[in-house]
Every structure is written in C-alpha cells, then in structure tokens.
N, C-alpha and C positions, 0 to 999 in steps of 0.2 A: 370495362365492367364498371358499373356504378354501385355505390353502397349507400346504406342508410347511416344515420348517426350512430347506430348500435353496432355496425360491423363495417370495417374498412378492410379491403383486400388489396394489399400491396402486390406489385408484380413480383414474380420470382426473380432470383438474381440473374443478371446484374442490372436489368434494364432501368430501374428507377433510382438506384442508389447513387449513381453519378450526379443526377439532377438534384437529389436530396442533399448531397455533399456541397454542391455549388450554391444551393439556396442557403445552407447553414453559413457558408463562408461569406456570402453577400450580406446576410442579416447581421452577422457579427461585425463585419467590416463597417457597415453603416452606423451601427450602435457605437462602436469604439471610436470612429472618426469624430462623431459628434461630441464625445467626452474628452478625448485626448489628442487627436491627430491621427497619424498613420500607425496602425498597430501591426503586430506580427500574428498571423493566424495559420494554423495547420489543421486541416480536417481529415480525419482518418475514418474510413468505413470499416465497420465490423459487422459481419453478417451472421454470426453465431453467438449463442449464449454459453454459459458455463457448462452446459451438458452437450455442447456441440449441436444444438438444434437451431433451426432457422429463426433468428432473432436479430433483424437488421437494426442497427443503431450507429450513431456517430460519436467519435471522441474528437473534441475540438479544443486543444490547448491554445490559449491566446495570451499575448503579452499584456501586462497591466501597466505599461508605460516604462520608460527607462530614464533614470536619473531625475525623477520627479517624485514628489510625495505621492503615496498611494492614494488614488482618488476613491471617493465613495461612489458606488454604483447602485442605481435603482434597477435591480435585475428584473423587476416586474415589467419594466419597459421593454427589455430585451425579450423576455418570455412572450409578451403579447405580440411583438413584431414577428417572432419565430412562428407562433401559432397562426397568425394571419397569413404569413408567407406559405406555410405548408398546406393549410386548408385551401387557399386559393389555387395552389398547384393541383391538389387532389380534385377540386371541382373542375379545373381546366382540363385535366386528364380524364374526366368523367369516371373517377373512382369514387366520388362522393357527390351526392346531389347538392347543388348550390344552396338551396334552402336549409339542408341539414348542416352544411358547413357554416352558414350564418348563425344557425341556432347553437352550434357548438362554441361559438365565441362567447356566449353568455354562461357557459358552464362554470361553476365555481372551482371545480377540480378538473381541468382540461386534459390532464395527462401529459402536458408539455412542461418539461422542467429544464431549467438552465442552471 
C-alpha cells in the first residue's frame, strides 16, 4: 500500500516493527560512534498507547559515554538521520510515494522527535 504525505498506513503488528527497531538501532549507533566511539543501545518496541490502542513507537535508551565528560550533542543531526532513514524505508516498502517522502524532508515540523 502506498500513501500520500498526508496519510501513512503502517502495517498491522508485528510485520514492520522489527525493521523499524533495527533502523532506530543503526541510526543511533552511527550517530553515537561518530561522537564518542562504541555506545550501548537498547531498542524496545511498544505497540500500544496509554489507552491500550494501536500506537506503535520505540523506546531507545542509549549510553552517553562512560568515564568521559558528558559530550554536547546536536540532536538535530540525529533527528534528520532518523527522518531520512524511516522515510526511505517507507518509500522502499511502497507505503509512501518517493516524491511525498522527499517533500516531507522539507517540513519544518516533521513529527520525528529524538
């Protein structure tokens, strides 16, 4: 199924959540390796919201370094990398038109938060 920029239809559980979790892990790992070296990352899938309705999202605690001063992070770099990774996956899976995905990269409030 392909969607426009105004509606994205994710697959019902659990077909896409494992891939989404792997993409989150890889994006966080690349970002943190560039800043610190080898980080610790755990990605947990949660498929429901506070009212037990279908609301797929990820929780991804990540180490901020060990025995080093706390680094300063430009989270906009990580947010942009995450947005590009997920939109590319949506386009590849034909859940989102590639032109719509490219257009979403220019949105000032993309809905992607880290």
